[in-house]
C-alpha positions as CSV (number, residue, x, y, z in Angstrom):
1,M,185.2,99.8,64.3
2,I,188.0,97.2,64.4
3,K,190.5,100.1,64.5
4,I,188.8,101.6,67.5
5,F,188.7,98.2,69.3
6,L,192.5,97.7,68.6
7,S,193.3,101.3,69.7
8,L,191.5,100.7,73.0
9,I,193.4,97.5,73.6
10,I,196.7,99.3,72.9
11,I,195.8,102.2,75.2
12,S,194.7,99.7,78.0
13,V,198.0,97.7,77.7
14,S,200.1,100.9,77.7
15,I,198.6,102.3,80.9
16,Q,198.7,98.8,82.5
17,A,194.9,98.6,83.0
18,T,192.9,95.5,83.7
19,I,191.2,94.4,80.4
20,F,188.0,92.5,80.0
21,P,187.0,91.6,76.5
22,I,183.3,91.4,75.7
23,F,182.0,88.8,73.2
24,S,178.2,88.1,73.0
25,Y,175.6,87.0,70.5
26,S,171.9,87.4,70.5
27,E,169.3,87.0,67.8
28,E,168.2,90.6,68.1
29,T,171.6,92.3,68.1
30,G,173.8,89.7,66.4
31,T,177.4,89.5,67.4
32,M,178.6,92.1,70.0
33,L,182.3,92.8,70.4
34,G,183.5,95.1,73.1
35,L,186.1,96.0,75.7
36,F,186.0,97.1,79.3
37,T,189.2,98.4,81.0
38,L,189.7,99.5,84.5
39,K,192.7,101.3,85.9
40,E,192.8,101.9,89.6
41,Y,195.4,104.4,90.7
42,D,194.7,104.0,94.4
43,D,191.7,103.3,96.7
44,N,189.8,106.4,95.6
45,R,191.0,107.2,92.0
46,S,190.2,105.1,88.9
47,M,189.5,105.2,85.2
48,Q,187.0,103.1,83.3
49,L,186.8,102.7,79.6
50,F,184.0,100.8,77.9
51,F,183.2,100.2,74.2
52,I,180.8,97.9,72.4
53,T,180.0,97.5,68.7
54,Q,177.1,95.5,67.2
55,K,175.0,95.4,64.1
56,K,172.6,98.1,65.6
57,G,175.4,100.6,66.4
58,Q,178.1,101.4,68.9
59,M,178.3,102.7,72.4
60,G,181.2,103.9,74.6
61,L,181.9,105.3,78.0
62,L,184.9,107.0,79.7
63,N,184.6,107.5,83.5
64,L,187.3,109.2,85.5
65,K,186.7,109.1,89.3
66,N,188.4,111.3,91.9
67,M,191.2,112.6,89.7
68,S,193.4,115.1,91.6
69,I,193.5,118.4,89.7
70,L,194.8,121.5,91.5
71,D,194.1,119.9,94.9
72,E,190.5,119.1,94.0
73,R,188.8,115.8,93.4
74,V,187.4,115.9,89.9
75,N,185.0,113.4,88.3
76,F,184.5,113.3,84.6
77,R,182.1,111.0,82.6
78,I,181.2,110.9,79.0
79,Y,178.9,108.3,77.4
80,G,177.9,108.2,73.7
81,S,175.8,105.8,71.6
82,N,174.2,105.5,68.3
83,T,172.5,102.2,68.8
84,G,169.1,100.9,67.9
85,Q,166.9,99.7,70.8
86,S,163.8,97.6,70.9
87,Y,160.7,99.8,71.2
88,Y,157.2,98.5,71.9
89,G,155.5,102.0,72.4
90,I,155.4,104.6,75.1
91,N,156.5,103.0,78.4
92,N,156.4,99.7,76.6
93,T,152.8,99.3,77.6
94,N,151.6,98.7,74.0
95,I,149.9,95.3,73.5
96,N,152.0,94.9,70.4
97,K,153.9,91.6,70.4
98,S,156.6,92.7,68.0
99,A,159.0,95.5,68.6
100,D,160.3,98.2,66.3
101,T,163.9,99.3,66.5
102,L,164.3,102.9,67.5
103,Y,167.7,104.4,66.4
104,A,169.0,107.4,68.2
105,S,172.2,109.2,68.9
106,K,172.9,110.0,72.6
107,L,175.6,111.8,74.4
108,T,175.8,112.4,78.1
109,S,178.7,114.1,79.8
110,S,179.3,115.4,83.3
111,L,182.0,117.1,85.2
112,T,181.9,117.3,89.0
113,I,184.1,118.6,91.8
114,E,184.0,117.2,95.3
115,K,184.8,119.5,98.3
116,T,185.5,118.0,101.6
117,T,183.6,119.5,104.6
118,P,183.9,119.0,108.3
119,L,180.4,117.4,108.2
120,I,179.7,113.7,107.3
121,W,178.9,114.5,103.6
122,D,181.1,116.1,101.0
123,I,179.7,118.9,98.7
124,L,179.4,118.1,95.0
125,F,179.4,120.8,92.4
126,G,178.9,119.9,88.8
127,I,177.6,120.4,85.3
128,E,175.9,117.8,83.0
129,Y,175.1,118.0,79.3
130,I,172.6,115.6,77.6
131,Y,172.0,115.3,73.9
132,Y,169.4,113.0,72.2
133,A,168.5,112.9,68.5
134,E,166.7,110.2,66.7
135,N,168.0,108.9,63.3
136,K,165.1,109.7,61.0
137,G,166.8,107.9,58.1
138,K,167.0,104.6,60.0
139,N,163.6,105.1,61.6
140,N,161.9,105.3,58.2
141,G,161.3,109.1,58.6
142,T,159.4,108.6,61.9
143,T,160.2,110.6,65.0
144,Y,158.9,109.4,68.3
145,F,160.5,111.9,70.7
146,I,161.8,115.4,70.2
147,D,165.5,116.1,70.0
148,L,167.0,117.1,73.3
149,N,169.9,119.4,74.2
150,D,170.0,120.1,77.9
């Protein structure tokens, strides 16, 4: 994970992005180390890169906003995580005072194209992919929700 963290810093410095380090500690997740970078190309186009590592897993995000590709405005977003989250039951309505940790791998990606119209609003065409799968090994063989590929 340190290699990923250092790689992100090197990438951020090389593209001259604004860098925000993330350092946090909580009793539940322990020490969190992360990085958020922002590169604004102009008023409309930007790139965001986010990464966090902790004792319950890692998560990351890449978000490209209004990139010009073949005279089109293209947005691309990918988010992935394999972290454990506190879980008190369905909709957290369980009277249980203690939480279990629910470990799952998640991936969400989307690609959209914006088309300018003579009207007030632009048209947005896109596709999104969602993946969710629980880590049965870390969840003591228990599955709370079905795997999802959508």
